[in-house]
N, C-alpha and C positions, 0 to 999 in steps of 0.2 A: 049141446053144441051150436055155435050160429048157425045160420043158413048158406050164408055166402062159404064158409070155412067147409060144411060138410058138401056142397054141392064142388067144390076146389078140390077135396079129397075124393069123391066120389070119380068126378074126372078124370083124375090122375088115376085112380085105379090103387088110390092108399090104401091101405087098412090096418088095423090094430088089432092082434088077436087078444086080448085083454085091455076091457077099456076102452076108450076113446080118445082118438086124436085132438088135444084143443090150442088154444092159443098159448097154453104155456110151455105145448111142447115144442111146438114152431119159434118160441123165443129162446127157448134152449139150446134147440138146433144150431141157431142163429149165432150164438155166443159160443157153441161146441167149434162150430165152424171157423171164427174167427179165429180163435186157441188154435186149433188145429192147422191153421195157415202161419201159426207164430205174428199174429197182431200183437204190438205192444199189449199188457195187460191193465196199463193205462188206459191206453181207447180204446181195451175192451170196455174198463167200469165206464167210462164216457160214452159209449155209444148203449149201453146195457143201461144206462139211468141207476146204476149201483151206487148208493151213500159210501161205500168202504172199498177198498181194495182187494178186502179180507172175503168180499161176497162174490169178488169176482175169481179169486184163487181158485175156486170151484171149478173151475174152468182149465184153471192152467194143468193139469195132470191131464188132460187130451193131448197136449200140443207131444208130437212122437219125437222121439229123442233130446228134449231139450235139454238135461243133462250134457248130452253127449256135446251138443253147439254150444252150447254155455262155456265148455272148456276149451273148444275148438279156438275159438278168439287167440289164445295162448298159442296157436299153430303159425299166428299171421305175423310176419317179421315188423318191428316198428318202423315208423316213416323215418325218413333219412335224417328229417330235422331234430327226431327225439333220437339220435344216434349218440349210445352212451359213449363210446369212443372217441367222440368227436366233442362231448362234454366233456370227460376228463384231459384230453390233450388241451383246452383252452383252460380247463381250469388251473393245469400243471402250471401250464405257462403265465399265467396271471400270480401265481402263487411262489415265482421264483424270482 
């Protein structure tokens, strides 16, 4: 482990029971926290420097309630400009 990282971990009182904490652990934690805080996966991919979004998908499972939040978008009403009844009414008027 590099000197500056070792000093920072010691100062912070951070230990690991098996092995050592390295730069990769910090990188993984960075990506994990982005995913858990619902950063778009494409943005996480760019920030992590991954060549493919498939590599970034390793972090996607960490986002809490991701399935529930994805489906919940269906609970929100459509904007009035997209009101189906208004569109049908206009369409009916144009076809008479």
